[in-house]
Structures are given as C-alpha cells and as structure tokens.
C-alpha positions in Angstrom: -18.7 -33.3 8.3 -22.1 -32.3 9.6 -25.3 -32.0 7.7 -26.7 -28.5 7.1 -29.6 -29.2 9.4 -27.1 -29.4 12.4 -25.5 -26.1 11.4 -28.8 -24.4 11.1 -29.6 -25.2 14.8 -26.8 -22.7 15.8 -28.3 -19.2 16.1 -25.5 -16.7 15.3 -26.3 -13.1 16.0 -24.7 -9.7 16.3 -24.5 -8.3 19.9 -23.2 -4.9 21.0 -20.9 -4.8 24.1 -22.3 -2.4 26.6 -19.9 -3.0 29.5 -16.9 -5.2 30.2 -15.0 -6.0 33.4 -12.5 -8.6 34.7 -13.9 -11.7 36.2 -13.3 -11.5 40.0 -12.3 -15.1 40.3 -10.4 -15.9 37.1 -7.3 -14.2 35.5 -8.2 -15.2 31.9 -11.9 -14.3 31.9 -13.9 -11.1 31.1 -17.5 -10.5 31.9 -19.3 -8.8 29.0 -22.7 -7.2 29.4 -24.3 -7.2 25.9 -27.3 -6.1 23.9 -28.3 -9.0 21.7 -31.4 -7.2 20.3 -33.8 -9.5 22.2 -34.8 -7.0 24.9 -33.2 -9.0 27.7 -31.5 -6.5 30.1 -28.4 -7.5 31.9 -27.5 -10.4 29.6 -23.9 -11.4 29.9 -21.2 -13.5 28.4 -18.1 -14.8 30.2 -15.2 -15.1 27.8 -11.6 -16.2 28.0 -10.2 -13.2 26.3 -8.7 -11.2 29.2 -5.1 -11.9 28.0 -5.9 -10.4 24.6 -8.3 -7.5 25.3 -8.7 -4.8 27.9 -12.3 -4.2 29.0 -12.4 -0.6 27.7 -11.3 -1.8 24.2 -14.5 -3.9 23.8 -17.2 -1.3 24.8 -19.3 -0.4 21.8 -18.0 -3.2 19.6 -20.4 -5.4 17.6 -19.4 -9.0 18.2 -20.8 -12.3 16.9 -22.3 -14.6 19.4 -23.9 -18.0 19.7 -27.3 -16.8 20.8 -29.0 -20.1 21.7 -26.3 -21.8 23.7 -27.5 -23.1 27.1 -26.3 -21.0 30.0 -23.2 -22.1 31.9 -21.6 -21.1 35.2 -17.9 -20.2 34.7 -16.1 -19.7 38.0 -19.3 -18.7 39.7 -20.7 -16.3 37.1 -23.4 -17.2 34.6 -22.6 -17.0 30.9 -25.6 -16.6 28.6 -24.0 -17.3 25.2 -20.6 -17.4 23.6 -18.7 -15.0 21.6 -16.8 -16.1 18.5 -13.1 -15.6 18.1 -10.3 -16.8 15.9 -7.0 -18.1 17.4 -3.7 -18.6 15.6 -1.0 -19.8 17.9 -0.7 -17.2 20.6 -2.8 -14.6 18.7 -6.6 -14.2 19.3 -9.1 -11.9 17.7 -12.8 -11.6 18.4 -15.1 -11.8 15.4 -16.7 -8.4 14.7 -18.9 -6.8 12.0 -17.3 -4.8 9.2 -20.0 -2.1 9.4 -22.3 -1.0 12.2 -25.4 -3.1 12.3 -28.3 -3.5 14.7 -27.9 -5.8 17.7 -29.8 -9.0 17.1 -29.1 -9.1 13.4 -28.9 -12.8 12.3 -25.7 -14.1 10.8 -26.4 -15.9 7.5 
C-alpha cells in the first residue's frame, strides 16, 4: 500500500499517437511520436508492444501515458515517458480513452 501523496506524484495524461515505427535495434519495441499537449515537438515513447500492435494500428489513438517519468535510453533511443497497458497472460492491450479528448488532458 502507498499513501495517496505518492500516487499524486504520478502525472497521468492523454497523448495522441502521431507516428509509430519499429525500433531499429529491438524486435519487441516500437517508437511512438506523440502529442502530449505540452507543445513539445518530436516527443517520443519507446514501448515494448511490437508483438501486439502494428505501427499503423496506433496512429491517431489517444493513449494514457506517465507524463513525468524521467527519460530513459532503450536500445539507443530516448524514451520520454511511458504508455500504460494491461497484460493478461499472453494478451496485452494499451490503455486508451473511450471518447476523443484533447492531448494533455489529465487523468484523475
């Protein structure tokens, strides 16, 4: 169990996937260019979802991201956040919004 103060440190936001492509150095990773509503152009997330999604399936989707995660280098490519997904055994699905909502909208 964690106190609510710890949970409130996590900034969950809606981001729109603008572009997606396979990571050149990893079979399980995709590189997603996103609009997180913060005006940062070229922001990207590297995610281990390549076995579950084709890049073209993701373009235009609203996904839920951890907006304030420190950047990390994954197989030579910087990831500037993390998308949320649910996994059940061998099945994985990304967390999306039910309705269209503006990128940057805060998850409450």
